[in-house]
N, C-alpha and C positions, 0 to 999 in steps of 0.2 A: 504494499500500500503506500502511495506517495504521501509524504507528510505536507500538510497544508500551513504555510506560513503566512502570517498577516503582512500585507503589503503597505508600504507608505506611499503618499500621494505622488511621488517621483517614479513610482512604478517598479522599484527595486524591491525584490524578495530577499530577505536574509537567509539564503540557503547555505546549507553546508556542502561546499563544493569540493572539498578535498577529502577523498575517500581513502584513509590510510589502509584500511583493511583490504580494498581492492589492489592498492599498490602492492601490498605484501604478497597477494595471491600471484602477481606477476614478477616476484622476485624483488621488488624495491621495498626494503625494510624501513622501519621508523628510524633507524640509525642512518640509513642511506639517505633518507630526507632531511635529516639533521645535518649531515655532511654537505648536501647539496646547498642547504641554507647558507652555510658558512662561506661567504664569497667576499669578504672585505677584511682588510689588515686589522680592524678593531677586534676581530675575533681570532687573532693569530697566535695569542699566548694561551697558556693553561688558565682557565677561568677561576677567579678568586673565590674564596670562601665567603661565607655570609658575614657582611659587616654591620648589618642592622638587626634590630629585634622586632620592629613592628612590621606586621603584615598588612595587607589591604583586601577587602572585599568590596568591589564596586558594582552596584546595582544600576545598570544602564537602562532607563526607560526610553527605548528606541521610538522617535517620531515626534517627540517633544510634548511633554506632559503639561497640562494647563495649570498654571500657579493658582489660577482663580477658582479652580475646583479642588484644590488639595490643601496648600499650605499658606495661601494668601487671599483668603475670601474677603469680599468687600460688600458686606451685608446693607450697607447704607447708601450704595450706588444706585443709579437708575437701573430699572429692570433689564434693560438690554445690555447691561454691563454685568450686574451681580449674579446672573444665573439662578438656578433652582435650589442649590444646596445651602444648608444651614451651617454655620459655625458651632463648634462645641468646645468646652474648655478642656484643658490637658493637665497632666501632672506637674507641668511646668508653669509657675505662677504667671498669669496674665497672658499666656500663650493659647491661642484658639486655632484649630484646624477643622477640615471638613468633617461633617457628621458621619460620613461613610468611611471614616478612618478611626473606629473607636478604640481599637486595640493599640494602634500607634499613639493615640492620645496618651494611653496608660504609660508609655515608655518615653515620652518626650523630655522628662527630667534628665535623661541620658543623651539627649540629641540637641546639637547646635543647628538652628534653622537659619539659613541665609535667604533673605527675601529680596536681595538687591543684585542678583546676578544680571549682568548687561553686556551685550555686544551687538554687533551690526550684521552678523551673517545669518540670514534667514533661510538658507538652503540647508536640507538636511545633511548632506555630505561635508560642506564647508563648516557648518556649525558643529557637528560631531568632531571633526578634526581639530578646531579651535579648543573645545573643552577637553578632548582626550590627549592632546599634545602640549597645549599651552602655547601654541604658535598659529597664526593665521596661515592657511594654506599658501604655498609658494610653488611656482611653476618650475623652479630649479632645484629645490630640496624637498624631499619626503621626510618629515620629521617622524621620530619614533615616539610611540605612545608612552604613557606613564608606566603601564605594566611592563613593556620592553626595557624601559629605563631600569626599573627595579630589578629584572632578570638579569641584566647585565651587570648591575652592582653587586647582586648576591650570589650569582653563578649557579653551577650545576653539581653542588657537592651531595645532594640527597638524591634519593631514588625518584621522587616525584618531580615533575617539571616545575620550575619556579613560577611560571605564568600559564595560567589555564582559563580558557573561555568556555562558558556554558551557555548554550550548546555550541555556538560559533561566534567569532568576533566580527564586528562591523569594521569596514575597511580602515578606518582611522586608528583602530586599535592594534595595528600591526607593528612591524619593527622599523619601518622607515629606512634611514640610511644605515642602520645597524645591521649585522649579519641576520640573516633570517632565522638563525638559531634562537634568537631572542623574541621571536614571534610567539603568540600563545599557542599552547596545545589545545586544539579544539575537540571537545569529546564528540560532537556532532549528533545528529538525531534528535530525538525527543526523550529526555530521561524520565518524563512522568508517564510514559507508557509502560504497561505491564510487560515484564520480561526483558526491558531494556538492558543493554550491556554496552559499555563504552567500547568502541572500536579499537582494534589493534593492540589490545593488551594481552592477547594470547597469540602464540605462534599460528601461522596458517594450518588448516587442516593437513594432517599427514607429515607435519613437521615437528620433530621432537626438540627437547632442549639439548640432547646429546648433539643433534645435528647444528643447533645454533652455537653451541659451545665449540664444536669443530670448525664452524664458520669464522668464530670470534678468533680462534688461534691462527687460522689461515690469513684472516685480515690483518692481525698484528705482524705477521711476517712480511706481508705485502706493504704494509706501512713502513716497516723498517727499511725495506729496500727502496721504497719511493723516497724517504728522506735521505738515504745515502745518495741517491742519484741527483735529487733536486728538492730543496726545502721551499715550500710554497705556503701561503696562509692557509690554503685547504688542507695540506698534509699536517700542518702545525696544530690544527684544531681537531683533526680526525679522531684521535683517540678519545678526546674529552666528549665528543658528542656520540660516538659509539658506546662509550662506558655508560653515558646517561640513558641510552636507549636499552642497553643490556640490563642495568639495574632496575629499570622500570619493568621489563618483561619477566625479570627473575624474582623480583621482591614480591613476597606475599602480602606483607603489610602495605606496600604501596598500592598494590591492586586492590586491596581491601578497602581503601579509603574511597574508592569509586562505587563500592557496593552498598547500596541504600537499604538492601534487605537485612543488613545487620543493625539497623536502627530499630528501636522498640516501636510497636504500633502507635503508642501515644504520642511519640515525638513526630512521627510522620503525620498523624492527624492534626497535630498542632500546627505544622507548617502548611498543610494542605497538599492535596495530590496533584494540583495543576503544575504548570511549567515554571511559574515563578516561585511557588513554594518548593518544589523538588530542586530547583536551581539553588535556592538559598540554602536549604539543607545539605546539599552536596557541597557547596562552597565552604560551609563550616567544617565538614569532615576534611576537606583538602587542606584548609588552613591548620587544622589541629594536626594533621599528619605531616606538614612540612612545606606545602606550597607557599609562596609569599605573596602572590597577587592573583586574585580570582575575579573575573568578570562574569556577571550573570547578566545576560542580555533578555530583556523582556520587550517583545515587539507589540505593535498595535496601539500606540499612543498617538498617532497622527489622525486626530479627530476633527475633520473638517465638517462632519455632519452628525446630527443625533447624539450630541455628547452626553447629554442628560439621560439618555437611555442606555449607552454603551459603558459608562463608568459605573453605575450601581448594577445590582442584580435585577434589572428590569425586563430583560429579554426572557431569561429563563434562569433558574438556579445555578450559580457558578459561572454566569456569563459575564459578570462585571469586572472590570479592570481594579476598581478601587478595593472591593472586599478581598480579592485574592492578594493584592499587594499589602493590604493591611495585615492580613494574617501572616504572610511570609516574613515581612520586615519587622514587625513587632516580635515574632518568634525568634528571629535571627538575633535581634539585640538581647532578648531575654536569655536565649540559650547561650550566648557567648558570655554574658554576665555571669550565669550560673556555673559555668565551666572555668571561670576565672580568665577568660581569654579576651575580654573586651579591652582591656588597658593595653593589650599588645596587638590589637587588631583594629585598624581604622576601616569603618564602614561608611562609604559615600554613596548617596543615592541621588541621580540626577539625569537628565536628559539633555539634548542639544539647545533647546530654548523653551520659552514658555508660549503662551497662546494669546490672541488678540483680546484686548478688553471688550470689545464689542461683538456680540454674538451675531453670526452671519445668517443669511436667509434660509439655510439648511438646518439651523439649529446646532451649529458646530462653532469652533473657533479656529482661526488660521495661524499660521506661523507669526511669532512675535518674539525676535531675539532681544528687544530692549528691556524686558523683564522676565525674570524666572526665579525659581526657588531651588534650593539645594539642601540636603539633610547630611550632616556628618555626625559620627558618634564614635566612641572609643579612640584608641591610640593617642592619648593624651589630650583629647579635645574636651573642652569645658562644656558640659551639656546643660540643658534647662534655660537656654537663652535664644534670642533672636539678634542677628546681626542684620542691620540695614532695614530699610522700608521703602515701599513704593507709594505712589500718590493715591488719592481716593478712588481712582479708576483702576489701579494696578498697571498702569501704563509705562511708567518710568520711575527709576529710583529717585527718592527725595532725601535719602539719608545713606551714607556709607555704600556707594556703589562698588561692586566687586566684579573685577574683569576675569575672563577665563585664565589669563596668564597669572593672576593673583592666586586663583584657586590651585593651579598647576604648582606654582611655587610652595604654596602651604602644604599640599599633599606630599610632594617630594620632601620637603623639611621634617614633615611628621614621620615620614618613612626612613629618615636618617640620610638622605641624599642631598649632597650639596648642589642646588640648581645652577650655580655659576661655573662648575667645573666643565673642561672641554672634552668632547668626544672627536674623533676623526671620521670623515667620510671615507668611502673606498678609494677615492682618488687623493687622500691625504689631506684634505681640507679641514682645518680645525674649526669647530663649532661649540659654542656654549650650549649646555642642555637647555637653558632658557635665556633669551635675550632680554626680556623684560619681566615685570611682575614683583610682588612684594608679599611679605608674610601677612596674613589676616591675624593681627595680633590679638584680637577679641577671643579667638578660638582657644587660646592657651593661657 
């Protein structure tokens, strides 16, 4: 059966196009793929061990969630602006959010809410690039995502990939000018489906681990000969990437991190069995097992029509975006707290932009990059507060505007990465990780 992925208004479906299992069947293993990814000098030396202690879970609401229906309601605005939803109080003093996020309201004392995100890029791809890299898109440089930067900084010392996307990454969440080995490991498919298994975590049918070990030894001999004849960036990194793939294939604990059947039924129930709930639970398992940056992509937030029917459970039970998000997000925050992981796990929830203050003729809202909301929790962030504010229509910030480069700077800083350090492109050009931006001081 072909999976059905919600489409954005630009016609792009976020499909999982890289089928590692199929590649393995044709003799191209995960390690081969990782070696092929390593094509720039920046990946030419053995990868360093972990320098930082804070990990990150990014909930990416693809399509642009409406700030006016989630975290920045305007109950006193005219009817064509305020919409149909009512604000409710939360566990954070004086902070109100949407009535369809009651469970999230209970954990807001642990959440810092930014209501003043602002930029000018109202296209899905350009807006996503800006938020996920901290750079405006450039025709001459493809910038790495925040997840790829952390993967480069922490390296591949563990059995699990440092950067994972559930189920697959948007284009802007890739490695950019860094070697492709720092792109996310995409689990593919729909983890909420019964019997789901992450692709390529087992050898192809008919291939035993004895055969894999024999191939590994043969590869080591060939690598030694290759380096004796000619040292290149590819040969210099080959061992590290092959070992990463081998550790993942042969590590029972690493593979177990992807197995949701090991979770108690009550935990599965708490998160919810939909894509966003399953994705958040899997993200927690991966962070707990050693991954450092996990992105959970939830599609379907590009609501140009019938927004007041699509967001709550109006069409049929379980159809609404807000109830599913409410359940998953609040469970993730609570679960991390109960396990003592929230202080070392930064949780970020955002999309590429907000939605227009005025409701359109189809009962929806259009793209609006001038204002949007972001939630941050854990990782040293001071919760229970609001940073910034928009005007009475939710149209533009009137207090403490936050730019995408400021957000990127802050996330990297919280993850222990110096945003001003330099990397090198494949042609040897030095580039700072971020050219602009500053710390959002209120968060710490």
